Every structure is written in structure tokens, then in C-alpha cells.
VEXBA-731223 format. One record per residue (C-alpha): residue number from 1; residue in three letters; x, y, z. Coordinates in steps of 0.1 Angstrom, whole numbers, plus 5000, padded with zeros to 4 digits. Example, Ala and Ser with C-alpha at 12.3 -4.5 7.8 and 13.67 -1.06 7.14 Angstrom:
<sites>
<site><num>1</num><residu>ala</residu><c1>5123</c1><c2>4955</c2><c3>5078</c3></site>
<site><num>2</num><residu>ser</residu><c1>5137</c1><c2>4989</c2><c3>5071</c3></site>
</sites>
This chain:
<sites>
<site><num>1</num><residu>met</residu><c1>5001</c1><c2>5001</c2><c3>4999</c3></site>
<site><num>2</num><residu>arg</residu><c1>5029</c1><c2>5023</c2><c3>5006</c3></site>
<site><num>3</num><residu>lys</residu><c1>5038</c1><c2>5021</c2><c3>4970</c3></site>
<site><num>4</num><residu>lys</residu><c1>5005</c1><c2>5031</c2><c3>4958</c3></site>
<site><num>5</num><residu>thr</residu><c1>5000</c1><c2>5060</c2><c3>4983</c3></site>
<site><num>6</num><residu>asp</residu><c1>5035</c1><c2>5072</c2><c3>4974</c3></site>
<site><num>7</num><residu>ala</residu><c1>5028</c1><c2>5070</c2><c3>4935</c3></site>
<site><num>8</num><residu>tyr</residu><c1>4994</c1><c2>5088</c2><c3>4941</c3></site>
<site><num>9</num><residu>tyr</residu><c1>5006</c1><c2>5118</c2><c3>4963</c3></site>
<site><num>10</num><residu>asn</residu><c1>5042</c1><c2>5120</c2><c3>4950</c3></site>
<site><num>11</num><residu>asp</residu><c1>5041</c1><c2>5114</c2><c3>4914</c3></site>
<site><num>12</num><residu>his</residu><c1>5002</c1><c2>5121</c2><c3>4908</c3></site>
<site><num>13</num><residu>gln</residu><c1>5000</c1><c2>5084</c2><c3>4890</c3></site>
<site><num>14</num><residu>arg</residu><c1>4980</c1><c2>5052</c2><c3>4897</c3></site>
<site><num>15</num><residu>leu</residu><c1>4997</c1><c2>5019</c2><c3>4902</c3></site>
<site><num>16</num><residu>tyr</residu><c1>4973</c1><c2>4993</c2><c3>4892</c3></site>
<site><num>17</num><residu>tyr</residu><c1>4976</c1><c2>4950</c2><c3>4900</c3></site>
<site><num>18</num><residu>lys</residu><c1>4998</c1><c2>4944</c2><c3>4871</c3></site>
<site><num>19</num><residu>glu</residu><c1>5026</c1><c2>4969</c2><c3>4883</c3></site>
<site><num>20</num><residu>leu</residu><c1>5021</c1><c2>4960</c2><c3>4918</c3></site>
<site><num>21</num><residu>ser</residu><c1>5025</c1><c2>4921</c2><c3>4908</c3></site>
<site><num>22</num><residu>leu</residu><c1>5057</c1><c2>4929</c2><c3>4894</c3></site>
<site><num>23</num><residu>leu</residu><c1>5069</c1><c2>4948</c2><c3>4924</c3></site>
<site><num>24</num><residu>leu</residu><c1>5061</c1><c2>4916</c2><c3>4943</c3></site>
<site><num>25</num><residu>thr</residu><c1>5080</c1><c2>4895</c2><c3>4923</c3></site>
<site><num>26</num><residu>asp</residu><c1>5109</c1><c2>4918</c2><c3>4928</c3></site>
<site><num>27</num><residu>leu</residu><c1>5104</c1><c2>4918</c2><c3>4965</c3></site>
<site><num>28</num><residu>lys</residu><c1>5106</c1><c2>4883</c2><c3>4965</c3></site>
<site><num>29</num><residu>lys</residu><c1>5143</c1><c2>4884</c2><c3>4950</c3></site>
<site><num>30</num><residu>gln</residu><c1>5157</c1><c2>4909</c2><c3>4975</c3></site>
<site><num>31</num><residu>glu</residu><c1>5174</c1><c2>4893</c2><c3>5006</c3></site>
<site><num>32</num><residu>glu</residu><c1>5155</c1><c2>4915</c2><c3>5034</c3></site>
<site><num>33</num><residu>thr</residu><c1>5120</c1><c2>4900</c2><c3>5021</c3></site>
<site><num>34</num><residu>his</residu><c1>5131</c1><c2>4867</c2><c3>5007</c3></site>
<site><num>35</num><residu>trp</residu><c1>5108</c1><c2>4852</c2><c3>5036</c3></site>
<site><num>36</num><residu>leu</residu><c1>5079</c1><c2>4860</c2><c3>5011</c3></site>
<site><num>37</num><residu>asn</residu><c1>5088</c1><c2>4829</c2><c3>4993</c3></site>
<site><num>38</num><residu>ala</residu><c1>5082</c1><c2>4808</c2><c3>5022</c3></site>
<site><num>39</num><residu>val</residu><c1>5043</c1><c2>4815</c2><c3>5020</c3></site>
<site><num>40</num><residu>ser</residu><c1>5019</c1><c2>4807</c2><c3>4991</c3></site>
<site><num>41</num><residu>ser</residu><c1>5019</c1><c2>4834</c2><c3>4964</c3></site>
<site><num>42</num><residu>val</residu><c1>4980</c1><c2>4828</c2><c3>4962</c3></site>
<site><num>43</num><residu>pro</residu><c1>4968</c1><c2>4850</c2><c3>4994</c3></site>
<site><num>44</num><residu>leu</residu><c1>4997</c1><c2>4877</c2><c3>4984</c3></site>
<site><num>45</num><residu>gln</residu><c1>4983</c1><c2>4881</c2><c3>4949</c3></site>
<site><num>46</num><residu>gln</residu><c1>4948</c1><c2>4881</c2><c3>4964</c3></site>
<site><num>47</num><residu>ala</residu><c1>4958</c1><c2>4910</c2><c3>4989</c3></site>
<site><num>48</num><residu>leu</residu><c1>4971</c1><c2>4930</c2><c3>4959</c3></site>
<site><num>49</num><residu>arg</residu><c1>4936</c1><c2>4925</c2><c3>4941</c3></site>
<site><num>50</num><residu>his</residu><c1>4916</c1><c2>4936</c2><c3>4972</c3></site>
<site><num>51</num><residu>leu</residu><c1>4940</c1><c2>4967</c2><c3>4976</c3></site>
<site><num>52</num><residu>asp</residu><c1>4934</c1><c2>4974</c2><c3>4938</c3></site>
<site><num>53</num><residu>lys</residu><c1>4896</c1><c2>4971</c2><c3>4943</c3></site>
<site><num>54</num><residu>ala</residu><c1>4898</c1><c2>4992</c2><c3>4975</c3></site>
<site><num>55</num><residu>phe</residu><c1>4918</c1><c2>5021</c2><c3>4953</c3></site>
<site><num>56</num><residu>leu</residu><c1>4893</c1><c2>5018</c2><c3>4925</c3></site>
<site><num>57</num><residu>asn</residu><c1>4863</c1><c2>5021</c2><c3>4948</c3></site>
<site><num>58</num><residu>phe</residu><c1>4880</c1><c2>5052</c2><c3>4964</c3></site>
<site><num>59</num><residu>phe</residu><c1>4889</c1><c2>5069</c2><c3>4929</c3></site>
<site><num>60</num><residu>glu</residu><c1>4852</c1><c2>5064</c2><c3>4917</c3></site>
<site><num>61</num><residu>gly</residu><c1>4838</c1><c2>5079</c2><c3>4948</c3></site>
<site><num>62</num><residu>arg</residu><c1>4822</c1><c2>5047</c2><c3>4962</c3></site>
<site><num>63</num><residu>ala</residu><c1>4846</c1><c2>5045</c2><c3>4993</c3></site>
<site><num>64</num><residu>lys</residu><c1>4869</c1><c2>5067</c2><c3>5016</c3></site>
<site><num>65</num><residu>tyr</residu><c1>4909</c1><c2>5065</c2><c3>5009</c3></site>
<site><num>66</num><residu>pro</residu><c1>4920</c1><c2>5029</c2><c3>5019</c3></site>
<site><num>67</num><residu>thr</residu><c1>4935</c1><c2>5025</c2><c3>5054</c3></site>
<site><num>68</num><residu>phe</residu><c1>4966</c1><c2>5004</c2><c3>5068</c3></site>
<site><num>69</num><residu>his</residu><c1>4953</c1><c2>4971</c2><c3>5088</c3></site>
<site><num>70</num><residu>lys</residu><c1>4971</c1><c2>4969</c2><c3>5121</c3></site>
<site><num>71</num><residu>lys</residu><c1>4993</c1><c2>4937</c2><c3>5125</c3></site>
<site><num>72</num><residu>arg</residu><c1>4979</c1><c2>4932</c2><c3>5158</c3></site>
<site><num>73</num><residu>asn</residu><c1>4943</c1><c2>4928</c2><c3>5149</c3></site>
<site><num>74</num><residu>lys</residu><c1>4927</c1><c2>4899</c2><c3>5135</c3></site>
<site><num>75</num><residu>gln</residu><c1>4942</c1><c2>4884</c2><c3>5105</c3></site>
<site><num>76</num><residu>ser</residu><c1>4930</c1><c2>4867</c2><c3>5074</c3></site>
<site><num>77</num><residu>ala</residu><c1>4940</c1><c2>4855</c2><c3>5041</c3></site>
<site><num>78</num><residu>thr</residu><c1>4920</c1><c2>4848</c2><c3>5009</c3></site>
<site><num>79</num><residu>tyr</residu><c1>4930</c1><c2>4815</c2><c3>4992</c3></site>
<site><num>80</num><residu>thr</residu><c1>4915</c1><c2>4806</c2><c3>4957</c3></site>
<site><num>81</num><residu>ala</residu><c1>4901</c1><c2>4774</c2><c3>4947</c3></site>
<site><num>82</num><residu>asn</residu><c1>4933</c1><c2>4761</c2><c3>4932</c3></site>
<site><num>83</num><residu>ala</residu><c1>4953</c1><c2>4770</c2><c3>4964</c3></site>
<site><num>84</num><residu>phe</residu><c1>4940</c1><c2>4742</c2><c3>4987</c3></site>
<site><num>85</num><residu>thr</residu><c1>4928</c1><c2>4707</c2><c3>4986</c3></site>
<site><num>86</num><residu>trp</residu><c1>4895</c1><c2>4694</c2><c3>5007</c3></site>
<site><num>87</num><residu>his</residu><c1>4899</c1><c2>4656</c2><c3>5008</c3></site>
<site><num>88</num><residu>asn</residu><c1>4879</c1><c2>4635</c2><c3>5036</c3></site>
<site><num>89</num><residu>gly</residu><c1>4873</c1><c2>4663</c2><c3>5060</c3></site>
<site><num>90</num><residu>ala</residu><c1>4912</c1><c2>4675</c2><c3>5057</c3></site>
<site><num>91</num><residu>leu</residu><c1>4920</c1><c2>4711</c2><c3>5044</c3></site>
<site><num>92</num><residu>thr</residu><c1>4953</c1><c2>4716</c2><c3>5032</c3></site>
<site><num>93</num><residu>leu</residu><c1>4967</c1><c2>4750</c2><c3>5021</c3></site>
<site><num>94</num><residu>ala</residu><c1>4991</c1><c2>4756</c2><c3>4993</c3></site>
<site><num>95</num><residu>lys</residu><c1>5028</c1><c2>4752</c2><c3>5005</c3></site>
<site><num>96</num><residu>met</residu><c1>5017</c1><c2>4732</c2><c3>5034</c3></site>
<site><num>97</num><residu>ser</residu><c1>5028</c1><c2>4695</c2><c3>5039</c3></site>
<site><num>98</num><residu>glu</residu><c1>5001</c1><c2>4688</c2><c3>5067</c3></site>
<site><num>99</num><residu>pro</residu><c1>4965</c1><c2>4696</c2><c3>5067</c3></site>
<site><num>100</num><residu>leu</residu><c1>4952</c1><c2>4724</c2><c3>5091</c3></site>
<site><num>101</num><residu>asp</residu><c1>4941</c1><c2>4712</c2><c3>5126</c3></site>
<site><num>102</num><residu>ile</residu><c1>4905</c1><c2>4725</c2><c3>5125</c3></site>
<site><num>103</num><residu>arg</residu><c1>4880</c1><c2>4721</c2><c3>5153</c3></site>
<site><num>104</num><residu>trp</residu><c1>4846</c1><c2>4726</c2><c3>5137</c3></site>
<site><num>105</num><residu>ser</residu><c1>4818</c1><c2>4743</c2><c3>5160</c3></site>
<site><num>106</num><residu>arg</residu><c1>4792</c1><c2>4723</c2><c3>5140</c3></site>
<site><num>107</num><residu>pro</residu><c1>4792</c1><c2>4696</c2><c3>5116</c3></site>
<site><num>108</num><residu>leu</residu><c1>4793</c1><c2>4707</c2><c3>5080</c3></site>
<site><num>109</num><residu>pro</residu><c1>4759</c1><c2>4701</c2><c3>5058</c3></site>
<site><num>110</num><residu>lys</residu><c1>4768</c1><c2>4671</c2><c3>5033</c3></site>
<site><num>111</num><residu>asp</residu><c1>4751</c1><c2>4689</c2><c3>5003</c3></site>
<site><num>112</num><residu>ala</residu><c1>4762</c1><c2>4725</c2><c3>5010</c3></site>
<site><num>113</num><residu>pro</residu><c1>4791</c1><c2>4737</c2><c3>4988</c3></site>
<site><num>114</num><residu>leu</residu><c1>4823</c1><c2>4740</c2><c3>5006</c3></site>
<site><num>115</num><residu>arg</residu><c1>4831</c1><c2>4776</c2><c3>5014</c3></site>
<site><num>116</num><residu>val</residu><c1>4862</c1><c2>4779</c2><c3>5040</c3></site>
</sites>
């Protein structure tokens, strides 16, 4: 978000998803941000898409200027259908060798589509 904010206020230009995705690729190659390679690229790309949508809504007058989320607040990630597997009641995310340890609060409906 810092890159988009700086580009908007300092250079009076907009950065879109394509440019940010290329910047993410460059960040993964740098030593100080090499840890980005340890996580799946899917939630990183989805975060860029969400950021792009938030700025689009701002520029089109549908929302206020996007704000930074705090690290200490509730965290979430968005995975697309190709970034996880669901097999025999076990959910495994991309780049994970073991399924998540999930404790369901209630049984899942057998005929409902999976939306995790």
C-alpha cells in the first residue's frame, strides 16, 4: 500500500495490479524480503487484488481512502480454489505439507458447497 500511496501523492500516478504484481516478484528476490517465498503466492496476489479494488472504489467515489490494517488485529487470508485441497474432511493449504488442525463448531452440511 505504501507504493500506491507514494505514487498517488508524490508522482500523481496510479499503480494497478499488474505493476504491483511485478513489484512483488522483485521483492521476493531481495534478501531482506526473501521470507515472502516461504508462503503461498495466492494470498499475496489476492491481497494485491483487494488493494486494487479498494483504490478503484476510492477513485470512483464509492469509498473513503483505504487505510492500513494493524498487525495486532484479526488477520485473514484469501485462497482461491486452486490453492487448497479438501480431502476426507482435511483442509490443506498451498505450500503446507500437513492439513490444518480444524475444530469445527458444528458439523458441515453434506450437500452444501464448501466455502472455507
